C-alpha positions in Angstrom: -23.9 -57.6 68.7 -21.2 -58.8 65.8 -17.8 -58.6 67.2 -15.1 -57.4 65.0 -11.0 -58.3 66.2 -8.6 -55.6 66.6 -6.1 -54.4 64.3 -3.2 -55.6 66.1 -0.6 -52.7 67.4 2.0 -52.8 64.7 -0.6 -52.0 62.2 -1.1 -48.2 63.8 1.9 -48.0 64.3 2.9 -48.7 60.9 0.1 -46.2 59.8 1.8 -43.4 61.9 5.2 -44.5 60.9 3.9 -43.5 56.6 2.3 -40.4 58.0 5.1 -38.6 59.3 7.1 -40.3 57.1 4.6 -37.9 54.7 4.9 -34.9 56.4 8.6 -35.0 56.4 8.7 -35.4 52.4 6.1 -32.4 52.3 8.0 -30.3 54.6 11.4 -31.1 53.0 10.3 -30.1 49.4 12.5 -28.7 47.0 11.7 -24.8 45.9 10.3 -25.2 42.5 12.5 -24.6 39.6 12.1 -21.8 37.3 13.8 -19.9 34.0 14.8 -16.7 34.9 15.9 -13.5 32.2 17.5 -10.7 33.2 15.7 -6.9 32.7 18.4 -5.5 30.2 18.1 -2.2 28.2 18.1 -3.1 24.2 17.5 -1.1 21.2 14.0 -1.7 19.6 12.3 -0.1 17.0 9.4 2.2 17.5 6.8 1.4 15.8 3.1 2.9 15.3 0.6 0.5 13.4 -2.6 2.1 11.4 -5.0 0.8 8.6 -3.9 1.6 5.0 -4.7 1.2 1.6 -3.3 0.3 -1.6 -3.4 2.8 -4.7 -1.4 2.5 -7.8 0.5 4.8 -8.8 -1.3 5.1 -12.4 -4.9 4.0 -13.2 -6.9 4.8 -16.5 -10.1 4.2 -17.6 -10.2 3.4 -21.5 -12.9 5.5 -23.1 -14.0 5.4 -26.9 -13.3 8.8 -28.5 -15.3 8.6 -31.2 -18.7 6.1 -31.8 -18.2 3.0 -33.4 -18.8 -0.8 -33.4 -16.4 -2.8 -31.2 -14.4 -5.0 -33.7 -11.7 -6.5 -32.1 -9.7 -7.0 -28.5 -6.4 -7.3 -29.0 -5.7 -8.2 -25.2 -5.5 -11.1 -22.3 -7.6 -10.0 -19.2 -5.4 -9.7 -16.5 -2.2 -9.3 -18.4 0.3 -7.2 -18.6 0.5 -4.1 -21.3 2.6 -1.6 -22.7 2.3 2.0 -23.2 1.0 2.3 -27.0 -0.1 -0.8 -27.0 -3.1 -1.4 -29.0 -6.2 -2.9 -26.8 -9.2 -2.3 -28.7 -10.0 -2.1 -32.1 -13.4 0.1 -33.7 -15.1 -0.4 -37.2 -12.7 1.7 -39.5 -14.0 2.1 -42.9 -16.3 5.1 -41.9 -13.6 6.7 -40.4 -11.6 6.1 -43.8 -14.4 7.0 -45.9 -14.4 10.5 -43.9 -10.5 10.8 -44.6 -11.0 10.3 -48.3 -13.8 12.6 -48.4 -12.0 15.3 -46.4 -8.9 14.8 -48.9 -11.0 15.8 -51.7 -12.4 19.0 -50.1 -8.9 19.9 -49.3 -8.2 19.3 -53.1 -11.3 21.3 -54.2 -10.0 24.0 -51.9 -6.6 24.3 -53.2 -7.8 24.4 -56.8 -10.2 27.1 -56.0 -7.3 28.7 -54.3 -5.1 28.7 -57.5 -7.6 30.3 -59.8 -8.3 33.1 -57.0 -4.5 33.7 -57.7 -4.5 33.7 -61.4 -7.4 35.7 -61.2 -5.4 38.5 -58.7 -2.2 38.3 -61.0 -3.8 39.5 -63.6 -5.9 42.4 -62.4 -2.6 43.8 -60.7 -0.9 43.2 -64.4 -4.1 45.2 -65.7 -3.8 47.4 -63.1 -0.5 48.3 -63.8 -1.0 48.4 -68.2 -3.9 51.3 -67.1 -6.0 48.9 -68.3 -7.7 47.4 -65.1 -9.0 49.0 -62.4 -8.2 49.1 -58.5 -11.4 48.0 -57.6 -10.9 44.7 -59.6 -7.4 44.4 -58.0 -9.6 44.5 -54.3 -11.9 42.2 -55.6 -9.4 39.2 -56.6 -7.3 40.0 -53.6 -9.9 39.4 -51.1 -11.4 36.2 -53.5 -7.7 34.8 -53.1 -7.7 35.2 -49.4 -11.3 33.6 -48.9 -9.6 30.8 -51.1 -6.8 30.5 -48.9 -8.8 30.4 -45.8 -11.2 27.9 -46.9 -7.8 25.7 -48.1 -7.0 25.8 -44.3 -10.4 24.7 -43.2 -10.6 22.1 -45.3 -6.7 20.7 -44.1 -7.9 21.4 -40.5 -11.2 19.2 -41.2 -8.9 16.7 -42.7 -6.9 16.7 -39.9 -9.6 15.7 -37.3 -10.8 13.0 -39.9 -7.4 11.5 -39.0 -7.9 11.9 -35.5 -11.3 10.4 -35.4 -9.5 7.2 -37.3 -6.8 7.3 -35.0 -9.3 6.5 -32.3 -10.6 3.9 -33.8 -7.2 2.2 -32.3 -7.3 2.3 -28.7 -4.0 2.1 -27.2 -3.1 1.9 -23.6 -1.3 5.3 -22.2 0.8 3.6 -19.3 2.4 0.2 -18.6 0.4 -1.6 -15.9 -1.4 -4.4 -15.9 -5.4 -4.6 -17.9 -8.1 -5.5 -16.2 -11.9 -7.3 -17.0 -13.4 -5.8 -20.3 -17.2 -4.3 -19.8 -18.1 -4.2 -23.4 -17.9 -7.6 -26.0 -17.0 -7.3 -29.2 -20.1 -6.3 -31.4 -21.5 -3.9 -29.6 -22.0 0.5 -30.4 -19.7 2.0 -28.1 -18.9 6.2 -27.5 -17.8 8.4 -25.2 -20.5 8.0 -23.4 -20.1 4.2 -22.6 -18.4 4.4 -19.9 -14.7 2.5 -19.6 -14.2 -0.4 -21.6 -11.3 -1.5 -19.5 -9.5 0.0 -16.4 -5.3 -0.1 -16.3 -3.2 0.2 -13.1 0.6 0.1 -12.8 1.8 -2.2 -10.3 6.2 -1.0 -9.7 6.2 0.9 -7.5 2.8 1.4 -5.9 1.1 3.5 -3.1 0.0 3.4 0.4 -2.0 6.0 1.9 -2.9 6.2 5.6 -4.4 8.7 8.1 -1.9 9.3 11.3 -3.0 11.1 14.8 -1.2 14.2 13.9 0.3 14.4 17.8 2.3 11.5 16.4 3.0 13.2 12.9 4.5 16.0 15.3 6.6 13.8 17.3 8.5 12.1 14.4 9.1 15.4 12.7 10.7 17.2 15.7 12.4 13.9 17.1 14.2 13.2 13.5 14.5 17.0 12.7 18.2 16.8 12.3 17.7 13.5 10.4 15.5 14.3 7.5 12.2 14.8 9.5 9.6 12.2 8.4 12.4 11.4 5.4 13.9 9.4 8.8 10.8 7.2 8.8 10.3 3.7 7.2 7.2 1.9 6.4 6.6 -1.5 6.4 3.4 -3.5 5.7 1.0 -6.4 7.3 -0.9 -8.3 4.7 -4.2 -9.4 5.5 -2.7 -13.2 6.3 -0.9 -11.3 9.0 2.7 -11.9 7.3 5.3 -8.7 6.7 5.4 -7.7 3.7 9.0 -8.0 2.5 9.7 -4.5 1.1 10.3 -1.1 2.8 8.2 2.1 2.0 9.7 5.8 2.0 7.7 8.3 2.9 7.0 10.8 0.0 3.5 12.9 0.7 1.6 14.4 3.7 -1.4 15.8 3.0 -2.4 19.8 2.9 -4.8 19.6 5.6 -6.1 17.8 9.0 -9.2 15.7 9.4 -11.4 17.8 11.5 -13.4 15.0 13.1 -10.1 12.7 13.7 -7.1 15.5 13.7 -5.5 13.0 11.3 -3.6 13.8 8.3 -3.4 11.6 5.6 0.4 10.6 4.4 1.3 8.9 1.3 4.3 6.3 0.8 6.0 4.7 -2.2 7.1 1.1 -1.9 8.2 -1.3 -4.4 6.2 -3.5 -5.5 8.4 -6.6 -8.0 6.5 -9.5 -9.8 6.6 -13.1 -7.7 5.4 -15.1 -10.0 4.1 -15.1 -13.7 0.8 -17.1 -14.9 0.2 -17.7 -18.1 0.2 -14.0 -19.4 -0.8 -12.5 -16.0 2.8 -11.1 -14.3 1.4 -11.6 -10.1 2.2 -9.0 -7.7 2.3 -9.2 -4.1 0.1 -6.0 -3.1 -3.3 -5.1 -5.3 -5.0 -1.4 -6.1 -7.5 -0.9 -3.7 -6.0 -3.9 -1.0 -6.4 -3.7 2.8 -3.4 -3.7 5.1 -1.5 -2.3 8.0 0.9 0.3 7.6 3.6 0.1 10.3 5.0 3.0 11.0 8.9 2.7 11.8 11.8 4.9 13.2 15.0 4.5 11.2 16.9 4.9 14.5 15.7 2.3 17.3 15.0 3.4 20.8 17.2 2.1 24.0 14.3 0.8 26.3 14.1 -1.9 29.7 13.0 -5.1 27.7 11.7 -8.3 29.0 10.4 -11.0 27.6 6.5 -10.3 26.3 5.5 -13.7 28.0 7.1 -12.2 31.1 4.1 -10.2 31.7 0.7 -11.1 33.3 -2.3 -9.3 33.7 -5.0 -8.7 36.3 -7.8 -6.1 37.1 -5.0 -3.7 38.6 -2.8 -3.8 35.3 0.6 -5.8 34.3 2.8 -7.4 36.7 5.9 -9.3 36.4 7.3 -12.2 39.2 11.0 -11.0 39.9 13.0 -13.6 42.1 15.3 -11.4 44.5 18.2 -12.2 46.0 17.0 -14.9 48.7 15.4 -16.3 45.4 11.8 -15.4 46.9 9.5 -14.7 44.2 8.4 -11.0 44.2 5.3 -9.6 42.8 6.0 -6.3 40.6 3.7 -4.2 38.9 5.1 -2.5 35.5 4.1 -0.2 33.2 4.6 -1.1 29.5 5.6 1.0 26.9 6.2 0.6 23.0 5.7 -3.4 22.7 6.0 -6.3 20.3 4.7 -9.5 20.1 8.0 -10.9 21.6 9.2 -8.4 23.7 7.7 -5.6 26.1 9.6 -2.4 26.9 8.9 -1.8 30.6 8.7 2.4 31.1 8.4 2.0 35.3 8.5 -0.8 38.0 11.8 -2.5 36.7 15.7 -2.1 36.7 18.5 -2.9 35.0 19.3 -6.7 35.8 16.3 -7.6 38.1 15.9 -11.7 37.4 12.2 -12.2 35.7 10.3 -15.1 36.0 9.7 -16.6 32.6 9.2 -20.2 33.0 7.6 -22.0 35.1 5.3 -19.0 35.9 2.3 -21.1 36.7 4.3 -22.5 39.8 5.3 -19.3 41.4 3.0 -17.2 43.6 4.1 -13.8 45.4 6.4 -15.0 48.8 7.3 -18.0 47.3 10.8 -19.6 47.3 12.0 -20.4 43.8 14.6 -22.5 42.2 16.2 -20.0 39.4 17.8 -20.9 36.6 19.0 -19.2 32.9 15.6 -19.7 31.1 16.2 -21.1 27.0 16.9 -18.9 23.9 13.6 -20.2 23.0 12.3 -18.6 25.8 13.3 -15.3 25.7 13.2 -14.6 21.8 17.1 -14.8 21.7 
C-alpha cells in the first residue's frame, strides 16, 4: 500500500473557519429588497369591449337607368366625388334622336289641336246664326278635346325622352368616395347589368355592435339622470391594436333583441376625418365594413380600489397579491378583481385601502418571508 501524508492540522482548522464564516454570512443575509405601492381608491373609466363593424352612413350603387353603350368613365377609382359629379357617360345620339322625334310629335299634335279649335269656333258661329246644328258643335268640341289630349300625351312622351337623355349622364347622388368600376368602356349596360361602381360616404361614419341586454339596462339605469345611454361614449380599437383618436356617440338602439344571444344592436356615429391625401384619393382612418373592437365607456368614472396590474399573480386557486404587513413580512392575499385595464387592476375583495402591495422584486418574495420594502418606481406603478 502507498502511504499518503496526513494534512496538517492548520489546513483543517482553516477549512472549519471558512465553513463557520459562510454559515454566519448566510444567517446574517439582508431581507430581499422589494418595491411596494399602497392600494388606493382612484377613478377608473368603466368599459365594456365588444366586436363591432364600421358602416358608411350613405352607400349608393350606381346602376344604369337606360340601355346603351358605355362611352366614357369620368372619375379616378378610389377618388373623392361630389354630389352631382358626372361619373359615367353613355352613348347619347339615339336618345337625342328620340327627343327630336317626340318634339315633332308635339308640334303635330299642337297643329291638330289648332285645327280642332278653328272647327269648333266655326260650328259655334253657325249655330248662333241658325245655320248650323248642335250636333256639329258637339262633334267639333269632342274633336277639340281629343286633340288637346293628344298634345298632352305627346308632351309627356317628350318629357320622358328628355329624362332618358339625362340618364345617359350617370351622376353621383352623394358626396363620398367611389370604388372600382365593374364595367369598362364599350360595353352595353342596362338596368339589369348590376352596379357599375359604388359610392360611400366617409365622414362621419357608423359603427354597429351587439351588447348584452343586461349591460344596456345597467348603463341606462345608472345614468338615467344624465340622459341614459347618451352618457356613454364610444372608443374604437383598430385591428392593429391601436386606439382610434376620435370619440363616438350612440345614436340608435335597435327595436328588437336577438333571441339566441339576448343582445341588442347599438349604433354610434363617430368622426372619420381625412388623415392624408394620396394622389386624388383622400384617405380616412376607418373603412366601410371594417372590423373593430368597440370600447363602451361610461362618461362618469367609478371609484375603485386600484393596484398596478403587474402586482396581480394567478394560480389554480385564482388571483392573489403579496402584501407587506407592519412587520415587513410578505403575506399572500387572495383577491377578487373587478373592471380592470391592462395597467390597473380594480380589486373588489381581499384588500383594504392603504395596504402595501409588492410590485417590484415579486420573483424574490415568498409567503412569510421578511422583506425590505421601498416605494416602487413611477414606471412600475403606471403614474
